[in-house]
N, C-alpha and C positions, 0 to 999 in steps of 0.2 A: 436655460433648463437643460437638464442632465437627460442624456440620450442612452436608450438601450445598447447593449455591446453584445456581440455574439463571440462565444469562445468555443473551442473544440478541445477535447480530451482524447487522447490516444493511448492505449494499453496495448502492448506487444506480450500477451501471456504465453505459458507453455501449452495451455488448451486451446485458448480463444484470442482473437484480436479482435478488440472493440474500438470503435470510434464513435463519440457522442457528441453532438451538436447542441449547444444551449445558448439561450439568450438571457441575458441578465437586465432585467427591466429597470428602468429610472427609480421604481420604488423599493429596488434590491431584490425583489421576488425573480425567481429563475423558472423558465420554461424549457423543455427539452423539446428542440425542433425536430430532431432525428437521429436515428442510430445504425451504424453499419457494424456488422458482425461477419467474421469469417474463422472458420476452422484454422487453428495454427499449425503450420508445417515448418520444421526446420529451426525449433526454438526448444532448448533441453535447459530445465531448472531456472527459467527466465532469461536466458542468454541465447543469443543467435548462434547457431553452428553451420545452417545451411542458408546463406544470405540470399540467394536467388529466389528459393522457396518463399521466404520470410517476405521478400519484397513484394512477389506476386499476392500473398495474402493480405498484406496491408493495403496494395492497390485495390483488392476485391473489396475490402472493407471501406476504403474512401469513395468508392463509386457508389456503393450502398448508402452511405451516410450522406453524399450529396444528393442522390436521388430522393432519399426519404425526407431530408430538411429543405430542399431546394435552395441549398446555399452553395456556393463556389468556395471551397475551404483553401485557404493559402498558408495557415499556419496552425500548429497545435500546441498544447501543453503535454508534455510526453512522460508518462509513468515509467520509471527504470526500477530494477529489483535485480537481485542476485546476491548470493552468498558473500561475494567481494565488497558488498557495500556495508559500511561500518558507521555506527552513530555513537559519538563520545560528549560528555560535557566537560566544558574547561571554562575557566575563570580569568578575567584580568582584573588586575588592580593597579590603580594610578594614583599616587602620593601628590597632592597640590604643592606647590612651591610654599616655602615659608611665608612669603610675602602675601600669599592669597588664602581666602577663606571660604569664598563663594564660589560653587561648581559651575563652571563654564562650559559651553558646547565642546570647545576644543579637549577639555579634561574627559568629557565622556567619550569623545572620539579616541583618545589615547588609551583608555581602558578598553574599548571594545576592540581594537585593533590589537592589544596583547591577548585579548580572551579569544580572538579569530586565528591566532597564530599557533595553531597546534601543528606539531611536526607529524607529517603522514610520509607513508612511503613514496618514493620519487616516481613511481608508476602509477600513482593515484591522483586523484582531482577532487576538490571541493564540489558537493552538490547542493548543501543548504548551510548557512550560518544562521541559526534561529535564535533570537534573543529570548532568553528565559525570564531573567529578572534583572535589575540593577540594586546597586547598594551603596549605602554612605556609611563609612565607619562601622561596617558589619552589620547594619540595619536594612532589611530589605525594602525594596520599592519596585513595584509594578510598573512604574513609568519612568521615563528619563527624570534624573534627579536634578537637571539643570536649575539654577537659581537657588538650590539649598545650600545651607552652610555645612560645611564638614572638612575633614582632612584627608580622607581618602575615600575615592570612587571606585567602586566595581561594576564588573558587567559579566553576566554569566550566559554563556551561549550553548546550544545544543548543535553539534557539527556533524555533518552527514560527508561521508568521501567514499569512493570507489574507484577501481582500476580504470584508467583513462583508455585502454584500448577497448575495452569490452562496453564502454558507454559510447564511444565514437561510432561502433558498429550500429547501434541504434540509431543514432543520429544520422549516420550516412544512409541508413534505409529509408528514413523519413525525407531526407533531402532529395533522394532519387524520385520522389512521387512525381513533380517536385515540390515539397513544402518546406516551409520555416518552422523552426522549433523556438515558440515564445520562452519555454522556460522547463527546465528538467525537474520532475518531481518524484521523490522517493515513494514508491506505492503505498505503504502503509500510512504515510503523512497524509496522501490524498485520500485514502480510505477513512482516516479519522475526521475529515472534514463533513461526512457524511453521518458516520456512525456516533460521532459524539457531540451532544449539545455542551452548552457551558455547564450546566449542574454536573454532567458526567465528568468532565474534564476537572472541575472543582473536588467533587467527592473521590476522584481517584477511578481510572477506567483502564482497561487493557482491551486493545484493539487486536484480534487475530486474523488475518485474511490468509486462508490456506486454498491455494489453487492446484493446478495440476502438478507443478514442479517445485514450487516453493511455499514456504510458510513465513509470511511477513508479520511484524508485531509493532505496534507503537504504544508505549505506556505514558498515561498523563496522570500527574498527582498535583494537587493545589493549583488546578487551571493551567500547569505548564508540562511540557514535553519532558520526560525523565529519560526515556531509552527507546530506542528503535533498531531494527536489526532484520535479517534475512536468514531462515535455516533452509538448504537445499533439499528439502524433502516435502512431497506433496501427494495429491490423489494418485498420480501415476505410480508411486511407489507401491501404494496398496494393490493397485491392479498387478503389477510385476510379480509382489508376493502371491497371490492368488494364482498367477500363471505358473510361478515354479512350484508351488505345493500341489496344484491339481493336475497339471499338465496341459490345461486349456490354453487355446491360442489367446494371445493378447487381448484381441478385439472382443473374444468371448469372454475373458476373465473381466473386462472393463463392463460389459451388459450385466454380467452377473452380480459384480458389485453394486451397480447403479439400482437394479430392479429388484434385488433380493437381499442385498447385506443390510446388517444392523450392527453399530457399535455401542448399544447400550450396556452389554453384558447381560442383559435380563435372560435367564434360562428358558423361560417361556417362548421367547422368540427364536430359540434356536433347535426346536422340535422339527423333526422330519428332514427330508432331504429334498434337493432342487434338482430338476431334471433340465439338462441343457441339451438343446436340438441343434442339429446341423442346418445346413441351409435348405434342405428338402423338407425339413419338419420331422424327421426321424430322431429318435432319442440319441444322444452321441455319448452323454456320459451324466453320472448323478453325484452331486456334491452334497454332503452333510451340511445342514444349515449351521449346526454349532461350530464346524470347522470354519466355514466361511466367515461366520460373525467373529471367532476368535483371531483369525487372520487379520481381519479389519481392525478391531479393536486393539490389539497389540501394536499394530504398526501406528495408529493414531494416538495412542497412550504414550508411545515411546516419543513420539514427535512433540507432545505437549509438555512433557517432562523435559525433554531437551531444551525447549522454550524457557521453562522455569530456571533451569539452571542458568541461561543467559541473561535473566533479569538481574538488576542490582540487588544486593542483599537487603532483605526485609521487605522488597518491592511490593508483594503480594498483601502484606498487612495495610499497605497504603491504599489499596484498591478498595474503597468504600462503595462504589456503585455496583461495579460488576465487570464481567467478560462479556465483549461484544464479537460475535462470529461473523465473518464475511468470507466471499470466495465460494467457488462451486464445491469444494469438498465439504464444506461447512453443511451442505444440504443433506449430507448422508444420514440416514435414519439412524436416530439414537446418538448422534454426534454431541446433542446438547447435554444428554445424561452423562456421557463419558466426560465432557469438560467440566460438569459440576461436581464429580468425582474427583477429578485431578485439582482443580483450583480450589473447590470448596467456596465457591462464591456464585452469585446471581448471573445466569446467562441471557444473554441477549441476542437478537437477530436485528440489525440495523434496517430501517426503512426511511426512505425521504419523503415524508407526508407532505413537506412544504414546497415540493417541486411540482409544478403544472405539466401537461403536457406527456406524462410518463406513461408507457403502457403498463397495464398490469403486470405482464410478464418481466418487464424490465426492471420491476422494484424488488426483485428477490437479491439476496446477498452476493451472488456472483458478479453484480455490475456495481458493487459499492466502490470500488477504486475508480471506475470510469466516471461515475458521477461524481466522486469526490474531486476529480480533475477541474470539473466545471466550478464548484465551490472554491477551490484554492485558486482558481483563475480570478474569481470575483473578489477575493480577499486581495490578491496581487493588484488588481485593478483600483480597488478602494485605497490602498496604502500609498501607492506610487503608479506613475504611468509605465506601461510595458516598455523594457528596455531592447531595442533591437539588437543592440551590440553585446547581450548578455552572453552568448556562446562565443562570440568571436574573440572574447578575452581567454578563452580556454582551449578552444577547437578553432584553427585558423580556416578550415573549411566551411564553417558554418556562417551564412550571409546573417 
């Protein structure tokens, strides 16, 4: 009889560090046992720049997650991001020997090896090799074509890679807890596990996870991942813009953005001024609402249009379902209206209704990636047994 399995996901973000403990039951349902959160210090644009501070934040999240779940955590699925991470598609093709016309497992393996052999920079390392589809003599197949008759077998992969040293820093931080890393997961691929159901993937959907320092994206069309990537711009850049224009301290600019800002572009929401008080409650400054809203909208619109330019040509025409917004910055008032203006598509905010044990506050879009790690772990568990040696092949210090 199948047993339940406990998985742990860890996201080291620019604004927060989140560790979530989930139980995958024998019937496939998922129950969230506990969550540990800590304010992130020492991370910029999704990458570690102050190792001791980040290590302390991760430790704090670990303690909270263990207390909340009553589980002793030994390993995690780790989300990674950063503008150095790239996603590309590559196809491999293998022609059968003249004396053979039935596709055997070794023929498919040859095609897969050719497809996986993408030339990457010498300082990069592979994160994902995701099979998109197979083909026989140019005709697409969703599953392995072993046993079919044909002359040429193809394999189409989505391959994700990034700079080794930057990824090693995150692994090292986790190892010093000490915790093992079950697997590395590119953040938008994790987010898509929760954000998109099968219908959304089939009809075409774009997941945009906009956090404090990065904007991650994953595009799915015809049920397959078509593109993924990261832009080093997020909510902190909006805060910095407000700081530079108004002269307010960064902390005050952040509060002003969250409490009063609006990205919709609606003139009715830009009437009047906002009073900013000092620590003693006295008026310190006044900011015109229209100015505040313009700063926010311009930065967010620039970010979304930059993302559009990174998508494959004609990709938005294949997005039939719509745009799924995740990440803390997606909670900005009016962001849905802005995204609708930019993409001219239906806008959604993902929720995980099929998960049990989730506190209401944990179901908002800023936790999509953390929850997605549990779903990703569930898929890995069903496809194959977890490989303890996964990281040791790439990073010698990983157990």
